N, CA, C and O atoms as a DFTB+ gen file, in Angstrom:
408 C
 N C O
     1  1       0.834      -1.173       0.000
     2  2       0.000       0.000       0.000
     3  2       0.883       1.241       0.000
     4  3       1.829       1.351       0.779
     5  1       0.562       2.143      -0.865
     6  2       1.369       3.350      -0.990
     7  2       1.143       4.287       0.187
     8  3       0.124       4.225       0.874
     9  1       2.099       5.130       0.392
    10  2       2.050       6.087       1.494
    11  2       0.840       7.014       1.368
    12  3       0.178       7.320       2.360
    13  1       0.563       7.445       0.169
    14  2      -0.581       8.325      -0.060
    15  2      -1.893       7.620       0.275
    16  3      -2.792       8.220       0.864
    17  1      -2.001       6.353      -0.098
    18  2      -3.199       5.584       0.225
    19  2      -3.400       5.473       1.733
    20  3      -4.511       5.652       2.231
    21  1      -2.338       5.181       2.446
    22  2      -2.439       5.069       3.906
    23  2      -2.838       6.392       4.537
    24  3      -3.638       6.421       5.473
    25  1      -2.290       7.476       4.033
    26  2      -2.594       8.795       4.586
    27  2      -4.065       9.154       4.370
    28  3      -4.745       9.587       5.300
    29  1      -4.547       8.974       3.153
    30  2      -5.943       9.306       2.851
    31  2      -6.882       8.396       3.623
    32  3      -7.914       8.847       4.119
    33  1      -6.536       7.125       3.729
    34  2      -7.376       6.191       4.482
    35  2      -7.425       6.564       5.959
    36  3      -8.482       6.488       6.586
    37  1      -6.289       6.965       6.513
    38  2      -6.261       7.374       7.918
    39  2      -7.084       8.640       8.118
    40  3      -7.813       8.761       9.103
    41  1      -6.969       9.577       7.190
    42  2      -7.735      10.813       7.287
    43  2      -9.235      10.568       7.145
    44  3     -10.037      11.360       7.640
    45  1      -9.621       9.493       6.481
    46  2     -11.038       9.179       6.296
    47  2     -11.588       8.328       7.434
    48  3     -12.708       8.562       7.889
    49  1     -10.824       7.347       7.902
    50  2     -11.361       6.397       8.880
    51  2     -11.627       7.007      10.248
    52  3     -12.543       6.573      10.947
    53  1     -10.858       7.988      10.636
    54  2     -11.084       8.620      11.947
    55  2     -12.447       9.310      11.985
    56  3     -13.215       9.047      12.910
    57  1     -12.790      10.180      11.027
    58  2     -14.133      10.779      11.071
    59  2     -15.242       9.748      10.852
    60  3     -16.333       9.882      11.406
    61  1     -14.965       8.719      10.046
    62  2     -15.972       7.684       9.828
    63  2     -16.276       6.951      11.130
    64  3     -17.439       6.690      11.434
    65  1     -15.249       6.618      11.894
    66  2     -15.450       5.951      13.172
    67  2     -16.236       6.844      14.132
    68  3     -17.142       6.370      14.816
    69  1     -15.897       8.122      14.185
    70  2     -16.614       9.051      15.057
    71  2     -18.076       9.195      14.636
    72  3     -18.962       9.260      15.488
    73  1     -18.332       9.244      13.336
    74  2     -19.714       9.353      12.856
    75  2     -20.523       8.113      13.185
    76  3     -21.669       8.211      13.622
    77  1     -19.929       6.943      12.975
    78  2     -20.630       5.695      13.305
    79  2     -20.959       5.654      14.793
    80  3     -22.077       5.306      15.173
    81  1     -19.993       6.007      15.632
    82  2     -20.229       5.987      17.079
    83  2     -21.289       7.016      17.485
    84  3     -22.158       6.717      18.305
    85  1     -21.224       8.206      16.926
    86  2     -22.182       9.248      17.287
    87  2     -23.601       8.873      16.858
    88  3     -24.545       9.024      17.634
    89  1     -23.752       8.389      15.632
    90  2     -25.085       8.017      15.172
    91  2     -25.608       6.781      15.890
    92  3     -26.813       6.665      16.116
    93  1     -24.730       5.859      16.250
    94  2     -25.156       4.691      17.021
    95  2     -25.652       5.102      18.399
    96  3     -26.695       4.641      18.863
    97  1     -24.889       5.974      19.044
    98  2     -25.320       6.454      20.369
    99  2     -26.628       7.230      20.273
   100  3     -27.511       7.078      21.118
   101  1     -26.747       8.056      19.246
   102  2     -27.978       8.809      19.056
   103  2     -29.162       7.876      18.849
   104  3     -30.237       8.106      19.403
   105  1     -28.975       6.834      18.062
   106  2     -30.029       5.862      17.819
   107  2     -30.425       5.157      19.112
   108  3     -31.614       5.006      19.394
   109  1     -29.450       4.728      19.894
   110  2     -29.736       4.011      21.134
   111  2     -30.434       4.931      22.132
   112  3     -31.398       4.518      22.777
   113  1     -29.970       6.154      22.267
   114  2     -30.577       7.087      23.231
   115  2     -32.010       7.421      22.830
   116  3     -32.898       7.465      23.682
   117  1     -32.242       7.657      21.539
   118  2     -33.609       7.951      21.099
   119  2     -34.531       6.770      21.339
   120  3     -35.660       6.947      21.798
   121  1     -34.068       5.577      21.036
   122  2     -34.894       4.396      21.247
   123  2     -35.077       4.103      22.731
   124  3     -36.136       3.638      23.151
   125  1     -34.061       4.371      23.511
   126  2     -34.159       4.147      24.952
   127  2     -35.189       5.088      25.568
   128  3     -35.982       4.662      26.407
   129  1     -35.193       6.352      25.170
   130  2     -36.195       7.277      25.694
   131  2     -37.597       6.905      25.235
   132  3     -38.572       7.143      25.948
   133  1     -37.700       6.325      24.051
   134  2     -39.008       5.905      23.566
   135  2     -39.531       4.710      24.358
   136  3     -40.716       4.656      24.689
   137  1     -38.669       3.765      24.660
   138  2     -39.086       2.518      25.311
   139  2     -38.718       2.439      26.786
   140  3     -38.777       1.357      27.369
   141  1     -38.343       3.545      27.402
   142  2     -37.880       3.511      28.784
   143  2     -38.965       3.051      29.744
   144  3     -38.676       2.286      30.664
   145  1     -40.193       3.488      29.561
   146  2     -41.255       3.079      30.473
   147  2     -41.525       1.573      30.396
   148  3     -41.787       0.939      31.418
   149  1     -41.462       1.007      29.206
   150  2     -41.669      -0.433      29.057
   151  2     -40.524      -1.229      29.689
   152  3     -40.749      -2.286      30.280
   153  1     -39.307      -0.721      29.562
   154  2     -38.149      -1.404      30.136
   155  2     -38.222      -1.375      31.656
   156  3     -37.948      -2.378      32.314
   157  1     -38.589      -0.238      32.208
   158  2     -38.679      -0.124      33.662
   159  2     -39.830      -0.941      34.232
   160  3     -39.703      -1.509      35.317
   161  1     -40.947      -1.011      33.522
   162  2     -42.093      -1.794      33.993
   163  2     -41.814      -3.292      33.984
   164  3     -42.278      -4.018      34.863
   165  1     -41.066      -3.750      33.005
   166  2     -40.820      -5.189      32.881
   167  2     -39.675      -5.669      33.760
   168  3     -39.432      -6.873      33.838
   169  1     -38.961      -4.755      34.427
   170  2     -37.880      -5.102      35.360
   171  2     -36.850      -6.026      34.700
   172  3     -36.575      -7.124      35.184
   173  1     -36.293      -5.555      33.593
   174  2     -35.318      -6.318      32.824
   175  2     -33.913      -6.010      33.333
   176  3     -33.627      -4.885      33.742
   177  1     -33.039      -7.012      33.306
   178  2     -31.654      -6.823      33.734
   179  2     -30.916      -5.933      32.730
   180  3     -31.260      -5.888      31.549
   181  1     -29.905      -5.234      33.219
   182  2     -29.133      -4.328      32.360
   183  2     -28.435      -5.072      31.230
   184  3     -28.324      -4.552      30.120
   185  1     -27.965      -6.280      31.502
   186  2     -27.293      -7.068      30.462
   187  2     -28.269      -7.407      29.333
   188  3     -27.891      -7.405      28.162
   189  1     -29.511      -7.697      29.684
   190  2     -30.510      -8.007      28.659
   191  2     -30.843      -6.788      27.809
   192  3     -31.069      -6.904      26.604
   193  1     -30.872      -5.626      28.438
   194  2     -31.115      -4.392      27.688
   195  2     -29.945      -4.127      26.740
   196  3     -30.146      -3.706      25.601
   197  1     -28.727      -4.374      27.212
   198  2     -27.557      -4.202      26.362
   199  2     -27.566      -5.138      25.172
   200  3     -27.244      -4.729      24.056
   201  1     -27.932      -6.389      25.397
   202  2     -28.011      -7.366      24.299
   203  2     -29.119      -6.967      23.324
   204  3     -28.965      -7.095      22.110
   205  1     -30.231      -6.484      23.867
   206  2     -31.337      -6.035      23.014
   207  2     -30.881      -4.916      22.081
   208  3     -31.159      -4.947      20.882
   209  1     -30.170      -3.917      22.644
   210  2     -29.737      -2.799      21.815
   211  2     -28.599      -3.191      20.877
   212  3     -28.447      -2.587      19.815
   213  1     -27.816      -4.165      21.238
   214  2     -26.794      -4.662      20.330
   215  2     -27.440      -5.318      19.112
   216  3     -26.996      -5.115      17.982
   217  1     -28.485      -6.101      19.346
   218  2     -29.203      -6.720      18.224
   219  2     -29.960      -5.678      17.412
   220  3     -30.008      -5.754      16.185
   221  1     -30.540      -4.720      18.088
   222  2     -31.288      -3.669      17.391
   223  2     -30.342      -2.781      16.574
   224  3     -30.702      -2.299      15.500
   225  1     -29.144      -2.577      17.090
   226  2     -28.156      -1.771      16.377
   227  2     -27.670      -2.474      15.110
   228  3     -27.364      -1.823      14.111
   229  1     -27.602      -3.789      15.156
   230  2     -27.190      -4.512      13.948
   231  2     -28.223      -4.360      12.838
   232  3     -27.877      -4.426      11.658
   233  1     -29.484      -4.159      13.199
   234  2     -30.507      -3.907      12.187
   235  2     -30.421      -2.475      11.664
   236  3     -30.683      -2.225      10.488
   237  1     -30.060      -1.549      12.527
   238  2     -30.019      -0.137      12.141
   239  2     -28.734       0.233      11.420
   240  3     -28.621       1.335      10.884
   241  1     -27.769      -0.668      11.401
   242  2     -26.470      -0.335      10.801
   243  2     -26.591      -0.085       9.301
   244  3     -25.768       0.626       8.723
   245  1     -27.603      -0.661       8.670
   246  2     -27.784      -0.418       7.237
   247  2     -28.201       1.016       6.951
   248  3     -28.022       1.495       5.831
   249  1     -28.750       1.707       7.934
   250  2     -29.069       3.125       7.788
   251  2     -27.931       4.011       8.279
   252  3     -27.743       5.120       7.780
   253  1     -27.180       3.525       9.245
   254  2     -26.130       4.334       9.852
   255  2     -24.880       4.428       8.982
   256  3     -24.230       5.472       8.948
   257  1     -24.541       3.361       8.285
   258  2     -23.321       3.357       7.479
   259  2     -23.372       4.365       6.324
   260  3     -22.409       5.112       6.148
   261  1     -24.449       4.421       5.529
   262  2     -24.441       5.416       4.441
   263  2     -24.372       6.859       4.933
   264  3     -23.697       7.691       4.327
   265  1     -25.065       7.155       6.029
   266  2     -25.013       8.513       6.573
   267  2     -23.601       8.833       7.046
   268  3     -23.079       9.918       6.790
   269  1     -22.996       7.883       7.734
   270  2     -21.643       8.090       8.258
   271  2     -20.628       8.201       7.131
   272  3     -19.703       9.010       7.211
   273  1     -20.787       7.403       6.086
   274  2     -19.882       7.495       4.934
   275  2     -19.963       8.864       4.281
   276  3     -18.942       9.454       3.929
   277  1     -21.171       9.362       4.123
   278  2     -21.341      10.671       3.493
   279  2     -20.699      11.777       4.322
   280  3     -19.946      12.597       3.796
   281  1     -20.996      11.798       5.618
   282  2     -20.447      12.857       6.457
   283  2     -18.933      12.746       6.611
   284  3     -18.237      13.761       6.625
   285  1     -18.421      11.525       6.728
   286  2     -16.975      11.352       6.854
   287  2     -16.259      11.763       5.570
   288  3     -15.177      12.347       5.622
   289  1     -16.853      11.463       4.427
   290  2     -16.254      11.866       3.155
   291  2     -16.236      13.377       3.014
   292  3     -15.233      13.958       2.600
   293  1     -17.342      14.007       3.357
   294  2     -17.392      15.468       3.283
   295  2     -16.391      16.103       4.239
   296  3     -15.709      17.060       3.872
   297  1     -16.295      15.590       5.445
   298  2     -15.354      16.135       6.412
   299  2     -13.909      15.933       5.947
   300  3     -13.086      16.843       6.040
   301  1     -13.613      14.735       5.450
   302  2     -12.256      14.428       4.987
   303  2     -11.864      15.324       3.825
   304  3     -10.761      15.870       3.804
   305  1     -12.758      15.479       2.861
   306  2     -12.449      16.350       1.720
   307  2     -12.324      17.812       2.136
   308  3     -11.498      18.545       1.593
   309  1     -13.133      18.232       3.086
   310  2     -13.029      19.610       3.568
   311  2     -11.694      19.846       4.261
   312  3     -11.081      20.899       4.086
   313  1     -11.237      18.870       5.050
   314  2      -9.955      19.020       5.730
   315  2      -8.787      18.998       4.747
   316  3      -7.834      19.766       4.879
   317  1      -8.875      18.111       3.767
   318  2      -7.815      18.059       2.757
   319  2      -7.779      19.340       1.930
   320  3      -6.705      19.809       1.552
   321  1      -8.942      19.900       1.653
   322  2      -8.999      21.140       0.895
   323  2      -8.526      22.325       1.732
   324  3      -7.852      23.218       1.219
   325  1      -8.871      22.336       3.002
   326  2      -8.493      23.448       3.875
   327  2      -6.981      23.592       3.971
   328  3      -6.452      24.703       4.012
   329  1      -6.300      22.469       4.004
   330  2      -4.841      22.509       4.132
   331  2      -4.137      22.401       2.773
   332  3      -2.927      22.184       2.713
   333  1      -4.892      22.552       1.698
   334  2      -4.371      22.549       0.326
   335  2      -3.650      21.240      -0.022
   336  3      -2.734      21.229      -0.845
   337  1      -4.068      20.153       0.605
   338  2      -3.429      18.871       0.323
   339  2      -3.911      18.289      -0.999
   340  3      -3.148      17.616      -1.692
   341  1      -5.156      18.537      -1.354
   342  2      -5.643      18.057      -2.656
   343  2      -4.896      18.736      -3.800
   344  3      -4.571      18.101      -4.803
   345  1      -4.631      20.011      -3.644
   346  2      -3.875      20.745      -4.674
   347  2      -2.455      20.189      -4.766
   348  3      -1.910      20.042      -5.860
   349  1      -1.861      19.884      -3.619
   350  2      -0.503      19.333      -3.621
   351  2      -0.474      17.954      -4.281
   352  3       0.470      17.629      -5.001
   353  1      -1.500      17.147      -4.040
   354  2      -1.553      15.825      -4.680
   355  2      -1.702      15.954      -6.188
   356  3      -1.050      15.243      -6.952
   357  1      -2.572      16.873      -6.608
   358  2      -2.750      17.080      -8.046
   359  2      -1.488      17.648      -8.679
   360  3      -1.139      17.273      -9.798
   361  1      -0.798      18.545      -7.981
   362  2       0.441      19.108      -8.513
   363  2       1.544      18.057      -8.538
   364  3       2.482      18.160      -9.328
   365  1       1.438      17.062      -7.689
   366  2       2.415      15.987      -7.675
   367  2       2.181      14.944      -8.750
   368  3       2.929      13.971      -8.848
   369  1       1.145      15.139      -9.561
   370  2       0.916      14.239     -10.684
   371  2      -0.125      13.160     -10.434
   372  3      -0.278      12.257     -11.257
   373  1      -0.838      13.229      -9.328
   374  2      -1.863      12.224      -9.035
   375  2      -3.173      12.626      -9.706
   376  3      -3.568      13.791      -9.667
   377  1      -3.836      11.662     -10.316
   378  2      -5.134      11.950     -10.912
   379  2      -6.206      11.918      -9.825
   380  3      -5.986      11.378      -8.740
   381  1      -7.360      12.498     -10.124
   382  2      -8.452      12.492      -9.150
   383  2      -8.912      11.073      -8.867
   384  3      -9.269      10.751      -7.733
   385  1      -8.909      10.223      -9.884
   386  2      -9.294       8.836      -9.681
   387  2      -8.326       8.142      -8.720
   388  3      -8.752       7.357      -7.872
   389  1      -7.058       8.420      -8.846
   390  2      -6.054       7.820      -7.962
   391  2      -6.174       8.346      -6.536
   392  3      -5.920       7.615      -5.578
   393  1      -6.560       9.609      -6.395
   394  2      -6.703      10.184      -5.063
   395  2      -7.910       9.596      -4.335
   396  3      -7.837       9.327      -3.136
   397  1      -9.022       9.394      -5.051
   398  2     -10.225       8.882      -4.397
   399  2     -10.257       7.367      -4.324
   400  3     -11.197       6.808      -3.759
   401  1      -9.278       6.691      -4.869
   402  2      -9.242       5.236      -4.861
   403  2      -9.269       4.619      -3.454
   404  3     -10.009       3.658      -3.241
   405  1      -8.499       5.128      -2.494
   406  2      -8.572       4.514      -1.153
   407  2      -9.933       4.701      -0.533
   408  3     -10.167       4.249       0.588
């Protein structure tokens, strides 16, 4: 893997991880507030609630990944543009297809 590929991938994966975590937490908190009265009435153990939300999160991941990909891509491109790194890559002879490949 080329150095440029590793750099772009690192610059993308950090915001992607943060977006996935933020949207996952937001999803769990919203669902928890919606179903909190039912959870408290049924006197369920905390481990069971955790397993429930882990299974529910696996269903919601199909909605969370595209949103996170979009926001992470926009953030990554904005950061690369802010520091003129895209211009430096293009001036170094890299094509746009090669830059977006990772």
